[in-house]
Structure formats: structure tokens, C-alpha cells
N, C-alpha and C positions, 0 to 999 in steps of 0.2 A: 561571638554567643557563646552558650552551651552547649558540649559536647555530647551529643544524646544517645546510650547506650540502646543497644536493639530491643531488651526490655521496654522503651521509653519512645519506639516509635512506631507508627501507623501509615504502612504505602497502601493508598486508597485509587482506583482509576475512577473517573467519574464520565459515567458513557451513557448514551442515549439519541433518541433522536432528533434530529434539530426543531430546533424552537422549544425546545421541554425545557429551557431554561438551566442548562446546565453550568454555563462562564457567569450567570448570574447571582445561579446559587451558590457560587465556588468564592462570587465576589463578597456574598452578604457570612461565607463562613470568615474570611479573612478580617471583614469587619467587627465580626463579631468578636473576636478572639485579638480585636485591638493590634492587627497585622497592618492595617491601612485605617487615616486619619476620617473617611468615609467610603459611602458606597461607592463603588468601581460601578460604572456601566460603558456596556461594548459600544453605544450608539456615539459617544461621544469621546472614546480611544482611554478613557480611564481605567475600564477594568485590569485587570492585573494580567489574567491569562490571555487578554487579547489585544494585544500588543502591537501586532502585524498592521502595517497600513493596509492592506488588502484587506486584511479581517476585520479591520474598523471600515472602510466604504463599504464594503458587501455587508457592514452587518451579521458578520456568522465567522464561527472559530475553523481553520482552514487545518491545523498544523500542530500538535500537543503541546502543551505549554505548563510549568511545572510552577509549582507555589507551595508554600510549609504555612501552617498555624502552629503560633505554641500555645499550646489550651492542657493548665489542669498538670505539667507536669509532664505530658506527651508531646514528642512535636508530630504532625500530620502532614505526611506529605503528600499531595495531590496534584493527580497529573490529570490535565481538561482536556478533552477531545473534542475532536470535532462530531457533528452527527448527521450530518449530510453525507447519501448514498455514495458518493463518489471518494470521500473521505472516510472510510470504513476502516479502512487499512491502515490508517493510525490509530483506532481506538484497539486495534489486534495487538500494535508493537507497544500499547500500553501497558499489555498486562503484561510483559515479560519482566517489569522490576516491581510489582508490585503485591500484596497479599492480599486483596478485596476488590471488588467492583461495587463502586456506587450507583446502581442503575437508575436515572432522572426518566420520569414520567410526567407527562404533558395531565395534568387532570382535567381537560378536556378531551381530549381525546386518544388518552389511553396508549396501549402497545401498536406501536406501528414499525414499519417495517425493518429499518435500524434497531431499534431494539430489539426485535428478535435477533437481529443478526450480533450482535455485542453479546448477546445471552447464551451464544452460540458458543462466541470467542470464550467468555468466560467458563462455558462449559470444558472447552479445550484445554485452557490452563489448570481446569480444576480451582476455579477461583470462588469463596464465600462470594454471594452478594449481598447488598444491600438496596431494598427498594424505594427511592423517594418519589412520592407522588409531591410534582409540585407546583407551581402556579395555585395553589388553593383559594389564592385573593380573587381569582379571575371570576365572574358571574355567572361564570355557566360552569365553573368547575362541579362534576358529580363522583363522588368518594364511590359508591355500591357500584353504579355499574363500570367505574374502571375498576376496582380493584376485583370484579367478576370478569372483566374481558383478559386479566389480569392473570389470573387463574386458569383461565379457560386456557393461555399462548404458554404459561409457566407450571402448573399444576398447584393442590390444593395447599402445598406446605408455603406458599406464601400467606405469610400469616400478620396482622397488623399487628404491633406492639405500643401502637399507640393512637387514638380514636381525635381527631379532628375537632374544633371546639368553634364554635362560629356563634355570630352574635349579631348585633344592630348595626356595626362597621364590619361585618364580613368576616373573614378568617380571622381568629383572635387568638388562638392559643392551640394547645395540645394535652390529653389528657397520657398520661405514662402508664402503660398497663401492668408496669413489671413493680413500681411502689404505689398506681394509683394516687399520684398527685394530679394536680390541675397545674396548668404555667401558663401564665397569660403575659403577651406583648403589647408594646406600641408598636401598628405598624409606622416602617419607614424608621424605626428609633435604632437602636443599636445592638438589635438582635439579642439580646440576654432576658430572658423571661422571669417573671416574679410568681412565685407558691399562691393560690390563690383556690379558692373553694370549688369545688367539681360542680359543675351547673346539674339541679335537679335533674331536668331531663334526660340526662344524660347518667344517669347513677346505674339504672338497670343495664344499658346495652355496655357500661365499661364494666359491672360486676360478669355479666356474662363472657364477653370480649377476655376477660381475663381468665375465670376459668378455662375457655377453648383454648387459650396460652397455653396456661400451665400444665394441661392435662396434653396438649401437643409435643412440650420439651418432656416429659416425664415419662413419653412413649418408647416403651423399650428400654426404660432403664428402670431395673425388677425396685432397689429404693426409693428412688424416688415416689414410684406407683405404691408402694406401701406408706410410704409417707403421706401420698396424695389421699389415699384412701381412706387411711388412718385418721388425718386430718381435715381432708378438706380441700387442702391446700398445699405450696410446700412455701419453709420461710424465706423472706426474700433473699435472702445471701445465695440460700442454694438455690431460687430459681433466676439468679444471676448468672452463678458457677454454669447451671446446667445450658443456659440460653448459649452463653460463651461458646460452651462445648458445642451444641447442635447448630450453630452457625457457622462453626470452625470446620463440622462436619458435613457442611452441606445436607442436614437432615429441616433444615430452616430457614427460609429466606425472609427475613422481617421487613415490615413496612413500616413507611413511618410518612410523615404529610409535611410540606414547608409549603413558605411561598421565600422567592429568592429576593423577588423585588421589594417585599416591605419587610425582610428580616423575622419574617416572623417562623420558629422553629430551629433557628439557626445555630443557639449553644446548645440545645436539646441535642441535635445531629450529631454536632461537635463530644457532645459527652457520651452520644450511643457510641460515636468510632472507636473514643477511648476505652471503653468500659470491652466491647463487644467485637473490634474489627481486633482479629489475630496480627499480634506483633510477630516480623519476623522469622523468627526461632521457631515460633508455633507453628509454620507450615512444615517444619522438618525439614532434612538433609534435601541439599537441590542437584539434581542430575546433570554432568556434564559430559564430555568425553575427553577421555586420555589426549595427550600430544607428543609430537617430537618433540625432542627436549635441545633441539638446535637451535641457533641464533644467528643471522646473520646471511642465511640463504637469502635466493630470492622468495620475493612474498606476492603472492595472489590476493590478500585481503580474503580467502576464502579457508574454507573446513579440509584443502585438501589433504593437511598433513595428522586430521584427526582420524584414532581409529575408532571401532567399534565397539569397546570397551570402556563401558560407563563407572565413571568415578565419582559418587557420592561424597559432597561436600558440606560440612553442618557449617551453619551461619552462624558464626561464633568467634567472638574475635581470636581466639588463639588458634584458628585455623589459618592454613597459609594465604596469601591476600590473596583476592579473586574478583577482578572488576569483570562487569560490561558495560559498553556503551549502546543505550538504548534511544540515544537519540545524539542528532548535531544539529549547531545552530548557527546561524552566522549573524555579527555581530558590528555595525558597522566601527565601532570603536574598539571593540576589544576582538574583535575577528572572528575565528570559525572556534564555537567552543562547545566540548566534546559533555555531555549529560551520561554519568551512569550510575551503577547501583553495583553497591559495596555485597559481594555475596558470603565473602567469607575474608574474616582480619582485620586490621585496622590499618589504616593508611594517612599519613601526614603530609603537609605540606612538604616542596622541597625533593619529594621521594623520586626514585627513579624505577621505574617498573619494565617490567618487559612484556611487548602488545604480542602476544602469541600468536596475534592472525595474520599479522603482516612481519614477523622476525627480526624486530628491528626495536629498540628501549624509544622509551620517552621520559622528559624530565614535568612531574606533575609543579609546576611551581608555585603558584598560588591556588589551593582548595578552594572552594566557596559552595554555596547550594545556590540554589534559583530562586529569586522570589518574583516571577513572569518574566523579563528582561532584566533585572537585575543579579549582580552577582552579589551575595554577601559572604563574605570573607569568612571559613572556619579555620582553623590551627589542624582538625584530626577529624576524621570521620570514621566509625564505628559499625562492628558488620550489620545490615541491611538497613541504612543507611543511602541516600540517594546525595550524591554529591556534582561539582561542576568543574572543570578545568579548562582553561581559555589556551590557545596557541600551540596545543598538540600537532607536530608535523605531520603525521602519516595516520594517525588512528582514525577512523569512521566507526559509522553508527555499525553496531553487528559484531566490532574486533571485542577478543579478550584479553585482558590485561591481567600482570602479577608477577609472582617471583620466579625467579628463574628458577626451574628445579621442581616447578611442580606446575608444570603447562597442561590445563585444559582447555576446552572451548565449551562454549554455551552456545546451543542452538538460537538462533534469530528465531523470530515470528515469521513463519511462512506469508510473502504477501502475494496479490494475484498479478498475472501478468498485464500490463498496460492495456487499456480498451479500445485507444483511439489514436490514431495518429494524422500529424497535420503536417505539411513542409513549413517550414520557416526559413523568412527569407529578409535580411539585413535590408536596411532602406540606404545605407552609402556605406562606403568601403570603412569609415572609421567604427559605424556598428558591427560591420563584419568581425574586423581586429576585436573588438568587444564581449562578440556572441558567444562564443564557445568559453572564454573562463565564465561567466554571467552565469551559463545552463551548468554549468560544473558546479557553481555555487549552489546553486539552487537544489541540484542533484543530491548535493551530501544531506540537504535538508529533508530533502523530499523525497524517499525511496522509491517511489512508484514512474518517477520521471527518466525517462530514457531521451538520450539525445544523440543523433550519427547522422554521415552523410550515408545515401544510397551511392552504392557503387556503379548501379544501371542507370537512373532518373539523374545521378550528380546533385539533389536535392538535399536540402540540409533535414533532418525530418525532427521532432519532437512526438514522443507517444506519453501518456498517461492515462488516467481514468475515465474523462471525457471529454467534452467541449468546455463546460466550464473550468472545468481543473486547468487547462490549456491556455485558455484565454486569460485567468488569474496569475499565470505564470507568463504571460505576454506582458501584463501590468504590470508583475512587480519586477520583471526587466525595464521598463521604463521608470517605472520610478524611484528602485533601489540604485540599481546600476547605468540609467539613463544612458541604453539601449533600445532602439526604435526599430522593430519589425512588422512584419505583415505575417498573415496566415493565407494557406489557400490548402486546398484538396490538394494531398498527395500524386504526383504521378501514377497510375497504377503502371508497375511492370511485367508490361505486359513482353512477350518472346514467342519466336516463331520456330518452325520447325519444318521436316518434310515427312510424306506418309510415302512416297515411292522413290525411286531409284530410278538415276539419271546418266550418262557420260556424256560428256563434254569436250572439245578443242578449244583452250585459249593459249593465242598468239600475238604476241604482241611485236610491232617491228615495228621502229624511227629510223631512218637515214638521212643526215642532214648535213654531209662533209665532215670527213675523219671518221672515227670512233663510230660506229649507229648503235642501237638496240636491237634485241634480238632475245627475244624467249618464247618458247612452245612446252606445250604440257595437255596432258591428255588427264581426266580427272573422273572420279565417279564418285557419288556420292549415295550413301541409301541410309534410310532409319535405325535410329538405336532405340534402345526401351527409356522411358519415359523419367528423367533424371540420370542418365548414363553419362551426358558431356558432348565431349569432342574427340577424337577417334582421329590421328593422320595416320595411314600405311604408305611404307615407302613402296611399289611395287615394280620400281622401273629393275629390269634386267637390259645387260649388253652395255650400257653406257649411255642410253638415249637422250640421258641428262647426265650432265657428269656431277657426281655424291656432293659434290660444293655447294649446289644450286638448290638442292632438293629443300632445303629447309626456308628458303626466301620460297619457293612454292605454298609450301603450310604457312608462312607469314603471311603471304598473299590472301591465302583460304580464311584465317583468321580474320585479318583485318576488313574483309569485307563481309565475314558472317556478323559480325560485330555492327555494321551499318545496317544490317535487316537488307529485308529482297521485300516483303510486302508494304510494312507499312514503319520500315528502322526501326526495328527493335532487333533484337541479336538473336542469331538463329542458333540453337542448340540441339541436341541427343539425336547427331549425327555422324557418320564415318565418311572420311575423305579418303580417296585412293590416288595417287599420282602413280600410272600405269606405263606411259608411254610419252615421247614427246623427241622436241632437236634441238640442237644449239648449235652456233655458229663459234669459228674458231675466234675470233677476235669482236666480235660485237657483242654476245653476251656475257650477262653479269648478274650480278643479284637481283638490283633491280629491274632488270626486266623479264626475269623469272618471278618476280613478287606480281609485278602485273600480271602478266602470264598465267599467274593462279587465280587472280582475282576474275579476269575475264573468264573463265573455264567455271568458276563456282556459278557467278551472276548464270551463264548459259545451262548448267544443270538445275539450275532454282526455277528455271523456266517450264522445264520438265518433271520436275519431282513434287507434285502435287504442293507445294507448301500451304501452311496455313497459321492462324495465329495460337496463340497460346495464351490465357489468363490463370494469374494463380487464384486459386480454390482455397477459403477460408475454412477451419476446423471451430465451430461456432458452438458453446454448450449458453443457453440463456436461462436464466432462473426467475421465477417473477409467482406472486401468487395464483392458484389454480384459475379461479375465475378470468384471468387474461391470455390463458393458455390457448383457447380459438382465435383470441385476434392476432397472437403472437404467430402461429402456425400460417394463419392466410397471409402476413405482410410475408413471413421466409419464402411462401409460395413465389408470391408478386416478385420478390429479387433473386429466382432463380434457385434459392435453395433447395436443398436437398435433404429431407427429415431424416433422420438415422437412428431415433431413438423417442422416448419420452419416459418421465419415472415421475412419480409423487412421493414428496418427502414431508408429511406432515402436512401443513395448509399450503406448500409451495410446490410446484410442477418446475420440471428441470427437460429443457428441450434440448437436444442433442443432433445439429447438423452442420451439413456442408451448404456453402454459399460464396458465389466470386467476391473478390475482393472490392471489386468495382461497383457494386450493388450495395455492399456496406458500409462506406463512407460514413454517410450521415447516421448509421445505426445508432448510434448511442443517444441523439436526443429524440429519435421516432419509438427508441424505448421507453423512455424519461416520459415522453406524451401518452403513449399506449399505456402505463402503467402506473401511472401518477406519482413517479418518480418510482415507484417500488419494486422495479426492475433491475437486473444487472447482467452483465453479460463478459465472458471471458472469449477472445478469440485469435487466434495464433494460424500463421499461413501452414498449408497441408502438403499441398501437392497444385503443379498446373494442370490444366484440361484445354482440350479444345475451344475457341468463342464459337459462339452459335455463327450460322454464316450471315442472318441478316445485321448482327452487331459487328461482326468480321467486315464486311462491306463499309459501313459509316468511318470504321477507323481506316481504313485503310485510303477513304475517300480523303479523310481529313489531314491524312497526311503530306505531308511534303518532302519527297524524299530528294536530296541532292543527286546530280546525273553525274553517274560513275566515270572518269576520264578514263579511254582506254587506251 
């Protein structure tokens, strides 16, 4: 296919709340551009950007997908994003390689929680936004209230550049407020309109809306204002140029109308993106950080070698090559596929590049562009384009690549920490062997997924955005990797500690003919500050215990502390001092003194006022202000301590501390309390003493093995 130059490229992220019809609208755009023989549908798996088996089964997009439309001499690269709040981080990542965001809004529900969240993300990236009020074919579609709600949320500079036309058959066309032409469509047709006569009942409304648009575009531009006041309008070409500039500078957020399901407005939306969305170079030079030029050193895939020096790279073919990998996907036939943005320079198939992030080289054997899951081969890609390459050995999402001697690092989009953790248990030994490789492939595709073994509980743990996210991962393990697992709540990593000081003697003596066993030590234990860990002190004088046996005493203490005293949890934050003892010339050995150390430790624990400790999480909850009372009450019921609360526009942020044991099911509870409009971040903060009533239950339920003496 044709190699498009930077000026012929438009990169757009399609974002919005779940069920606003983003993927269906993308399907309509591709069909209108004749990239597909018929309209794809999410429900039957024919949508180009909803090809994953889990997405088809659940009827919702879960990962970013890339497609392109060739339209009137330009290539529109589209990144279709999920709208469910648990996957909103995908939308944030999608904004890194694009120059505009298409914010899709449901005509029946207006601005919703994820709409506001992705708008905020677009602001962070300083992206121009094009608002599309979709699903205009719906019987309950409401234009005026939806538009007013959007303006209340995002400001008065949201301005219609179209008016919808409704007739006997419902939504059947749009009026272009720039050219003042009416376009009519056949619902369910090919998405291409025909120019027709403007409905008489809409003429006055269209004229007023046109004048409002002209006045807003001319605002602050002296030459345009003079022209506007002198002529009462602005010539069409001047208006197009000025509107393009106003959109690029975020002075105007245009509003269009469409129906992805029927295709009405699809071609006009493509025309609008061609004319008004900025080409990559129009956004100006991109910022990156300078890096060390060494290649071949140990790599950690991070920005450890990136300096604070900012390098501005022009999005031009003549600049040194710079690529940024914004997504990784796994294909059963092609293997790992890396999707990238050419920020500068040009790249051809079979090129060898340096992975700056990992200090290694990679060969780009066969360049492609993505049409959903299909690789479309290309020979060369120019600055500003989005491409793909299969089977890179070490490259992962977030990596920066390019020419040797021009090392730079593009800062990846920030990601939230996982909000929920489950224990994951393979059903068979064969499943256990397949589990880690399969999950790591999923982690390459979805950066929010974490997989690790808890060193205390010895459980495999999987963490992600929430329960539905984890359930989808489990389903993907089964469908794609034939790995069966079960989920359960993770064990809470309780610990034990002491509040008092104690001394005791531990003596281990056995005689059974021949050499016996003899070890004798006196031990003192005392508490240390929380988080201090364990200290061992040798305070033996006069050779009461030979020097070579003292480490065995320490080993006995450590082993017994690891087994716990109250409920089988590790004992932490204490100092153990061996200060006296005795030995036998023949019968003493390392094993005897290790046993003596264990006995002395357990006797000390009886007197040292042992207590249970539980992990306490630092929690930040964000939700609309109307839910703050319910959220505060719920946190109190979970033994939480609210640390602070602030208001950010329509959203309330609550900061609190709460025990991990009470927060294991919080994600599902938050979704229910806030109707899916809340989010939270949680991380381990410190350990605190378990209340006595709860501790008694934990101790009663514990089945501790009897230690041999």
C-alpha cells in the first residue's frame, strides 16, 4: 500500500464511557472508507477492533486496538479504547501516540464517569478533542440536554459544527455549519451521504448556530473580527483555516453527531478528521529525555540511564529515527507483535535499530500496519505514522528505539497501581507448568497485571484493576493458553511480635548410647521499633558456649520465629541476645544448640506479651461527591481511619487507612456503592496490632504443629 507522509496522516484515539458505541462507530468509519466489505459488529466478532475472544464473549472492549482508514488522500490511524472504568488506563496509554482524541458520548446518557476521566487524560497530554454525540438513532436520543450537560462538565467552548436532521425514519442526516450544506444518509447503508436541501424548519436554527460558531472562531483574532464585523460573516476557506487552528490550540472543542449502528454521519466524520485534526508535525516537536549512548550493558527496561536533560525532536523525516512502543499484543501465529509510533525519521523493513531502554539491538524484519488483528505489510513508515513489527526478542511496551548515537527516552503514560489481588491456584501439575509463561504473555499485553509469589504465604498472586478484570484474565488463560486455575481470596500476611522483654533457658539433651546430644543456652528477647526486623546479639563471655556453636543458636531462633508462636505467623521486630549457656565436650554439636535456641525462644515468647500484627493499607477513593457519605460509612465499618478528604470539581477524594483483611472485597463493594463511577488506589503502608477480639478468633482457628524439644 501507499507510504503516507506525515502531512497525510491523522492519529486519533477514540475514547469514552462504556456502551457509548465507540467500537461500532469505528466499524462504521472503516466501512464508509471501504476498508471492510460490511459493517462489523462486536456481538458476532466481526468488528475489526474487537477481535479478542474475551471481548466478543463479554461484548465490550478490554484492550486498545489499532485500525486505519484511507480517506481522500489521508490515512486516519485509529486507536480504539475500552470504556469500562477498570480499563481506563488503556485510554491513557492510547493518548501517547496520537495527536487528537475523539470523545464519544452516548446521546441518551451524556457525559459519564469515564467520559470525564478520559477528558482529564486528554488535558494531561494537551490533546485537541473532537466530541461525537453517538447513537443518535436511539428513540431516547436527546440533543439539547446532552449538549448542555457536556458544556457543564467541560466548558462553554464545546461548540456544535453540525446539526442533526431527524425525519420520519429517525436520525437521517447532518447539517454542516461551516459549509451550510445538508447531508442525507440511508440508515444501514454504506455510511456515505448525499447533499440535499436543508429542512426548512432547521434553517433559522442552522443560521444562528453558524453565526455563533463564526463568532467563537473569530474571537481574539483581530483580522477575523474585523472581517466578521465588516461582512457579517467570514469566507468559507478563512473559516476552515481558523477553525482548524482553534481546534489545534484547544480554543474550541467541536461537537458532531453520528450513529455508528446505522452509519449516518460516518463519511462526514472522516472528512472532519482529515480537514481539522492536526497532522503529527502540527503538534510541534516532541519532548524526550537524553540517554547514555552505551549499548550492551545490563538492561532493566526502565529509564534508569535517562538524564533530566530534555531533548526536543521534530516530527520530520530528516530527524534521527526515534520509535516508541505503545502496545504489545500476542498473536497465536505471528507471536509477539510490537505496535509503535515513528516520532521522527523514517524506518524501512529489515532495519536494525537500538532499543535504548534495554541496551540491545533489534531487527525490524517485516514492517506492517495494523488493521485490528491483521498485519498489513508496508515497506517504509514516515515520521508521525503508527506501525507494527512481529517477533522482536526483548522489546516491550514503553520502550524507546532508534539510531545509535541519538539515544533518547520517551516517558510512558503513567499507570495506576493494581487495585485488587487474588490468589491464583493451578488445578493440575500441568497447569502449574503453563501458568507462569501464560500470565507473563498476558502481562506484556496488559501493563496493569501483576503476577508474583508471596514469600510469606507461598501463594501465587495476581493483581489488576478489579474483580472483572481478573476474571477476564482467568478466562483468557483457559481459552487461549489452555490453563485451568481457580481464584480465591489471598491469605492475609499477618505477623507476630512482642511487647515485653523476657529471658529463658533452653536445654536440649538426649542420650541413646554412644555420642549423645547436648546444648544449653540462655536467651533474652526484647521488642524493636515496628519495621526494624530481627537482630541477634552474641553476649557470651568466658566461653560458656564455644564460638562455633553460637550461629546454631541464632539459626534455631530464626527457624522458630518463622513458624510463629500465637497463630503460625512470622515473629518480627525483636532482638534476641544469647548471654549464657553450657556445653559438653563430647555430646555438644550444632544441631543440639539449634534445638536449644528454639526451646529458649519459645519459652521467652510465653512471657514477652506476644501480639498479632496485620497489614494496614493506604487507600485513596475517588467518586462523585454524592456518594461521599456512603463511602465514609463503609470505610468506618471496615475499621478504616479517614485521614483526609478533598473536593476536585464534582469528585470527592477520600484518603484513609484500613486493614488489608477488610479491603479484600472492596473493589466490588465500591462499584456497587457508586454505580461503577468510583475508583480507588490501595497500597501496603504499615503493620499494626490486631484488635483482641479478632486476634482471639485467628489464634483459635490456627492449627500449629507441636515443636519437638
